[in-house]
Residue, then its C-alpha position, 0 to 999 in steps of 0.5 A: t903128018k898130023a896125029l891125034i894122041s889121047v892119054t888117060g891115067q893117074d895125074t902126074t906132072g910132066i907125064i908126056r911133055a918130056k917124050l914129045s920134046e925128045l921126039n921133036i913132036n909139035i903140039l898143034d892143039i890140046t885139051q886136058t882135064i883132071l876128073s877125080g884124080c884121073f888125067t885126060m888129055m887129047m892133042v893134035v900133033d905134027l909128027d914131021g919133026a920126029q923123022m920116024e915112021f908112025a909105028a916107031v913113034d907109037e913104040a916110043f911111048q911104050p915105056i911110058r905106058e908101062e912105067m906110068h900105067l897110062n893109056i896112050h893112043l895114037q891115031r893118024m889124023d887123016i884116018f880119024d877124019a875119014m872115020h868121022r865123015i858120014 
């Protein structure tokens, strides 16, 4: 199962890497940049290694959202693709 994860917030070292590793989520493609101290990242990931439902993966990011004041949005890749086909 592929998903798109977007992350924005203040730049901090290793903010997402540890959680992805803990959940066994594989990064398939990634782009990131820092704009005036604001960290922006988009990743296409494979969730199959996580061995949990999509909602549980999303919930696993909640502590990072709260502790680090990050906006983390997960979206299923098939839904993203369907929304952008016109």
